[in-house]
N, CA, C and O atoms as CSV, one atom per row, in Angstrom:
chain,resi,resn,atom,element,x,y,z
A,1,MET,N,N,72.055,110.924,64.382
A,1,MET,CA,C,70.843,110.476,64.424
A,1,MET,C,C,69.963,111.243,63.439
A,1,MET,O,O,69.979,112.473,63.429
A,2,SER,N,N,69.212,110.546,62.626
A,2,SER,CA,C,68.220,111.183,61.817
A,2,SER,C,C,67.135,112.034,62.474
A,2,SER,O,O,66.729,111.700,63.587
A,3,GLN,N,N,66.623,113.145,61.840
A,3,GLN,CA,C,65.794,113.997,62.515
A,3,GLN,C,C,64.443,113.150,62.953
A,3,GLN,O,O,63.794,113.453,63.954
A,4,THR,N,N,64.138,112.172,62.174
A,4,THR,CA,C,62.888,111.478,62.378
A,4,THR,C,C,63.093,110.746,63.676
A,4,THR,O,O,62.248,110.811,64.570
A,5,LYS,N,N,64.306,109.986,63.804
A,5,LYS,CA,C,64.502,109.049,64.956
A,5,LYS,C,C,64.679,109.936,66.268
A,5,LYS,O,O,64.326,109.575,67.391
A,6,ARG,N,N,65.326,111.246,65.930
A,6,ARG,CA,C,65.528,112.248,67.162
A,6,ARG,C,C,64.013,112.473,67.572
A,6,ARG,O,O,63.730,112.337,68.762
A,7,GLU,N,N,63.162,112.762,66.791
A,7,GLU,CA,C,61.786,113.183,67.191
A,7,GLU,C,C,61.154,112.197,67.876
A,7,GLU,O,O,60.590,112.524,68.920
A,8,GLN,N,N,61.114,110.857,67.462
A,8,GLN,CA,C,60.686,109.719,68.150
A,8,GLN,C,C,61.197,109.537,69.475
A,8,GLN,O,O,60.422,109.256,70.390
A,9,VAL,N,N,62.474,109.675,69.674
A,9,VAL,CA,C,63.163,109.538,70.922
A,9,VAL,C,C,62.713,110.692,71.765
A,9,VAL,O,O,62.517,110.458,72.958
A,10,ILE,N,N,62.532,111.830,71.338
A,10,ILE,CA,C,62.186,113.047,72.197
A,10,ILE,C,C,60.621,112.738,72.707
A,10,ILE,O,O,60.252,112.870,73.874
A,11,SER,N,N,59.839,112.333,71.680
A,11,SER,CA,C,58.424,112.078,71.964
A,11,SER,C,C,58.332,110.813,73.148
A,11,SER,O,O,57.557,110.790,74.104
A,12,HIS,N,N,59.222,109.914,72.834
A,12,HIS,CA,C,59.035,108.734,73.881
A,12,HIS,C,C,59.649,109.349,75.201
A,12,HIS,O,O,59.079,108.990,76.231
A,13,ILE,N,N,60.652,110.163,75.333
A,13,ILE,CA,C,61.015,110.524,76.583
A,13,ILE,C,C,60.105,111.422,77.314
A,13,ILE,O,O,60.139,111.507,78.542
A,14,ARG,N,N,59.263,112.115,76.550
A,14,ARG,CA,C,58.250,113.067,77.036
A,14,ARG,C,C,57.285,112.149,77.662
A,14,ARG,O,O,56.892,112.386,78.805
A,15,TYR,N,N,56.879,111.143,77.026
A,15,TYR,CA,C,55.806,110.096,77.555
A,15,TYR,C,C,56.215,109.467,78.820
A,15,TYR,O,O,55.494,109.358,79.811
A,16,LEU,N,N,57.407,109.068,78.709
A,16,LEU,CA,C,57.976,108.461,80.092
A,16,LEU,C,C,58.035,109.528,81.040
A,16,LEU,O,O,57.688,109.202,82.176
A,17,ARG,N,N,58.376,110.697,80.879
A,17,ARG,CA,C,58.509,111.532,81.936
A,17,ARG,C,C,57.186,111.979,82.508
A,17,ARG,O,O,57.117,112.264,83.704
A,18,GLN,N,N,56.108,112.057,81.703
A,18,GLN,CA,C,54.679,112.075,82.141
A,18,GLN,C,C,54.293,110.935,82.969
A,18,GLN,O,O,53.726,111.180,84.034
A,19,GLU,N,N,54.527,109.680,82.620
A,19,GLU,CA,C,54.231,108.552,83.331
A,19,GLU,C,C,55.046,108.737,84.847
A,19,GLU,O,O,54.513,108.575,85.945
A,20,LEU,N,N,56.130,109.026,84.659
A,20,LEU,CA,C,57.015,108.959,85.965
A,20,LEU,C,C,56.371,110.185,86.798
A,20,LEU,O,O,56.290,109.969,88.007
A,21,ARG,N,N,55.973,111.245,86.415
A,21,ARG,CA,C,55.252,112.303,87.321
A,21,ARG,C,C,53.956,111.782,87.748
A,21,ARG,O,O,53.660,111.947,88.931
A,22,ASP,N,N,53.125,111.173,86.966
A,22,ASP,CA,C,51.740,110.606,87.438
A,22,ASP,C,C,52.047,109.711,88.537
A,22,ASP,O,O,51.327,109.701,89.536
A,23,MET,N,N,53.270,108.803,88.409
A,23,MET,CA,C,53.348,107.841,89.472
A,23,MET,C,C,53.888,108.638,90.848
A,23,MET,O,O,53.494,108.280,91.958
A,24,HIS,N,N,54.721,109.625,90.691
A,24,HIS,CA,C,55.223,110.323,91.725
A,24,HIS,C,C,54.037,111.034,92.491
A,24,HIS,O,O,53.965,111.032,93.720
A,25,LEU,N,N,53.183,111.599,91.723
A,25,LEU,CA,C,51.974,112.227,92.330
A,25,LEU,C,C,51.096,111.333,92.999
A,25,LEU,O,O,50.493,111.688,94.011
A,26,GLY,N,N,50.971,110.092,92.460
A,26,GLY,CA,C,50.204,108.996,93.181
A,26,GLY,C,C,50.774,108.819,94.398
A,26,GLY,O,O,50.001,108.819,95.357
A,27,ILE,N,N,52.024,108.655,94.618
A,27,ILE,CA,C,52.716,108.223,95.799
A,27,ILE,C,C,52.615,109.254,96.638
A,27,ILE,O,O,52.153,109.054,97.761
A,28,LYS,N,N,53.012,110.488,96.257
A,28,LYS,CA,C,52.970,111.810,97.235
A,28,LYS,C,C,51.799,112.143,97.712
A,28,LYS,O,O,51.721,112.430,98.907
A,29,GLU,N,N,50.705,112.173,96.929
A,29,GLU,CA,C,49.413,112.693,97.446
A,29,GLU,C,C,48.465,111.484,98.136
A,29,GLU,O,O,47.739,111.660,99.114
A,30,ASP,N,N,48.626,110.280,97.443
A,30,ASP,CA,C,47.564,109.271,97.804
A,30,ASP,C,C,48.297,108.113,98.332
A,30,ASP,O,O,47.648,107.071,98.426
A,31,ASP,N,N,49.619,108.099,98.721
A,31,ASP,CA,C,50.367,106.987,99.171
A,31,ASP,C,C,49.989,105.685,98.369
A,31,ASP,O,O,49.992,104.577,98.905
A,32,PHE,N,N,49.668,105.888,97.073
A,32,PHE,CA,C,49.311,104.786,96.177
A,32,PHE,C,C,50.790,104.472,95.382
A,32,PHE,O,O,51.421,105.320,94.751
A,33,PHE,N,N,51.122,103.280,95.536
A,33,PHE,CA,C,52.261,102.756,94.906
A,33,PHE,C,C,51.999,102.029,93.673
A,33,PHE,O,O,51.076,101.215,93.697
A,34,PRO,N,N,52.747,102.211,92.463
A,34,PRO,CA,C,52.338,101.641,91.184
A,34,PRO,C,C,52.708,100.352,91.260
A,34,PRO,O,O,53.582,99.950,92.028
A,35,ASP,N,N,51.950,99.510,90.329
A,35,ASP,CA,C,52.001,98.090,90.167
A,35,ASP,C,C,53.603,97.830,89.848
A,35,ASP,O,O,54.225,98.707,89.249
A,36,PRO,N,N,54.120,96.867,90.172
A,36,PRO,CA,C,55.478,96.364,89.954
A,36,PRO,C,C,55.748,96.122,88.411
A,36,PRO,O,O,56.816,96.427,87.881
A,37,GLY,N,N,54.706,95.558,87.755
A,37,GLY,CA,C,54.715,95.254,86.334
A,37,GLY,C,C,54.814,96.912,85.622
A,37,GLY,O,O,55.569,97.140,84.677
A,38,GLU,N,N,54.149,97.715,86.090
A,38,GLU,CA,C,54.229,99.105,85.385
A,38,GLU,C,C,55.609,99.729,85.532
A,38,GLU,O,O,56.173,100.327,84.616
A,39,LEU,N,N,56.118,99.545,86.769
A,39,LEU,CA,C,57.572,99.863,86.716
A,39,LEU,C,C,58.539,99.323,85.951
A,39,LEU,O,O,59.435,99.969,85.408
A,40,ARG,N,N,58.366,98.004,85.883
A,40,ARG,CA,C,59.177,97.154,84.939
A,40,ARG,C,C,58.962,97.585,83.564
A,40,ARG,O,O,59.929,97.731,82.816
A,41,GLY,N,N,57.906,97.775,83.217
A,41,GLY,CA,C,57.701,98.402,81.644
A,41,GLY,C,C,58.254,99.623,81.365
A,41,GLY,O,O,58.781,99.844,80.275
A,42,LEU,N,N,58.183,100.494,82.299
A,42,LEU,CA,C,58.839,101.693,82.235
A,42,LEU,C,C,60.406,101.686,82.139
A,42,LEU,O,O,61.025,102.386,81.338
A,43,LEU,N,N,61.021,100.771,83.095
A,43,LEU,CA,C,62.382,100.619,83.120
A,43,LEU,C,C,62.815,99.866,81.827
A,43,LEU,O,O,63.939,100.117,81.393
A,44,ALA,N,N,62.092,99.037,81.220
A,44,ALA,CA,C,62.395,98.402,79.948
A,44,ALA,C,C,62.515,99.495,78.811
A,44,ALA,O,O,63.474,99.589,78.045
A,45,GLN,N,N,61.390,100.311,78.818
A,45,GLN,CA,C,61.497,101.522,77.761
A,45,GLN,C,C,62.827,102.382,77.854
A,45,GLN,O,O,63.515,102.706,76.886
A,46,LEU,N,N,63.086,102.715,79.253
A,46,LEU,CA,C,64.221,103.389,79.445
A,46,LEU,C,C,65.457,102.826,78.844
A,46,LEU,O,O,66.269,103.448,78.160
A,47,GLU,N,N,65.501,101.524,79.195
A,47,GLU,CA,C,66.726,100.896,78.803
A,47,GLU,C,C,66.806,100.663,77.247
A,47,GLU,O,O,67.915,100.689,76.713
A,48,ALA,N,N,65.774,100.458,76.567
A,48,ALA,CA,C,65.838,100.406,75.041
A,48,ALA,C,C,66.019,101.806,74.542
A,48,ALA,O,O,66.659,101.843,73.491
A,49,LEU,N,N,65.655,102.903,74.978
A,49,LEU,CA,C,66.093,104.115,74.715
A,49,LEU,C,C,67.717,104.443,74.878
A,49,LEU,O,O,68.396,105.034,74.038
A,50,LEU,N,N,68.116,103.992,75.982
A,50,LEU,CA,C,69.460,104.098,76.234
A,50,LEU,C,C,70.479,103.264,75.535
A,50,LEU,O,O,71.647,103.645,75.461
A,51,GLU,N,N,70.031,102.017,74.966
A,51,GLU,CA,C,70.758,101.289,73.902
A,51,GLU,C,C,70.748,101.883,72.690
A,51,GLU,O,O,71.785,101.941,72.029
A,52,LEU,N,N,69.507,102.430,72.216
A,52,LEU,CA,C,69.421,103.191,70.918
A,52,LEU,C,C,70.361,104.415,70.901
A,52,LEU,O,O,70.952,104.704,69.861
A,53,ILE,N,N,70.508,105.113,71.988
A,53,ILE,CA,C,71.359,106.079,72.064
A,53,ILE,C,C,72.890,105.758,72.051
A,53,ILE,O,O,73.740,106.360,71.395
A,54,GLU,N,N,73.068,104.815,72.804
A,54,GLU,CA,C,74.528,104.151,73.022
A,54,GLU,C,C,74.860,103.764,71.604
A,54,GLU,O,O,75.909,104.183,71.116
A,55,LYS,N,N,74.000,102.951,70.861
A,55,LYS,CA,C,74.405,102.280,69.610
A,55,LYS,C,C,74.662,103.438,68.664
A,55,LYS,O,O,75.658,103.414,67.941
A,56,ASN,N,N,73.788,104.474,68.637
A,56,ASN,CA,C,74.025,105.702,67.703
A,56,ASN,C,C,75.225,106.354,67.947
A,56,ASN,O,O,75.891,106.814,67.019
A,57,THR,N,N,75.625,106.451,69.314
A,57,THR,CA,C,76.839,107.110,69.693
A,57,THR,C,C,78.051,106.418,69.204
A,57,THR,O,O,79.058,107.064,68.916
A,58,LYS,N,N,78.000,105.236,69.106
A,58,LYS,CA,C,79.282,104.387,68.861
A,58,LYS,C,C,79.319,104.270,67.223
A,58,LYS,O,O,80.401,104.114,66.658
A,59,VAL,N,N,78.156,104.348,66.526
A,59,VAL,CA,C,78.353,104.446,65.147
A,59,VAL,C,C,78.908,105.637,64.781
A,59,VAL,O,O,79.811,105.595,63.945
A,60,GLN,N,N,78.530,106.799,65.269
A,60,GLN,CA,C,78.920,108.228,65.003
A,60,GLN,C,C,80.450,108.232,65.221
A,60,GLN,O,O,81.185,108.603,64.306
A,61,SER,N,N,81.012,107.774,66.567
A,61,SER,CA,C,82.370,107.869,66.676
A,61,SER,C,C,83.236,107.027,65.812
A,61,SER,O,O,84.405,107.329,65.570
A,62,ASN,N,N,82.596,105.874,65.310
A,62,ASN,CA,C,83.312,105.066,64.412
A,62,ASN,C,C,83.523,105.787,63.058
A,62,ASN,O,O,84.593,105.766,62.450
A,63,SER,N,N,82.400,106.429,62.639
A,63,SER,CA,C,82.437,107.084,61.247
A,63,SER,C,C,83.358,108.265,61.402
A,63,SER,O,O,84.010,108.627,60.422
A,64,GLU,N,N,83.473,108.934,62.622
A,64,GLU,CA,C,84.273,110.152,62.734
A,64,GLU,C,C,85.689,109.724,62.748
A,64,GLU,O,O,86.560,110.473,62.307
A,65,ALA,N,N,85.957,108.580,63.223
A,65,ALA,CA,C,87.402,107.913,63.299
A,65,ALA,C,C,87.895,107.539,62.004
A,65,ALA,O,O,89.107,107.498,61.790
A,66,ALA,N,N,86.966,107.238,61.046
A,66,ALA,CA,C,87.338,106.704,59.802
A,66,ALA,C,C,88.014,107.781,59.011
A,66,ALA,O,O,88.431,107.545,57.877
């Protein structure tokens, strides 16, 4: 993975982690549950990151096999 993409992924993961922390605090302290659409959005972002990482891993393993 190029350095730029790696930095983008790290930044995105940090953002998602903060969003999840905020949701957790809302649930824990205020018994406030997040909007289902908000949860779906975070899940979609996590899935997109996973696909990016899996795709990159497959490309690297294919190039190493050659």
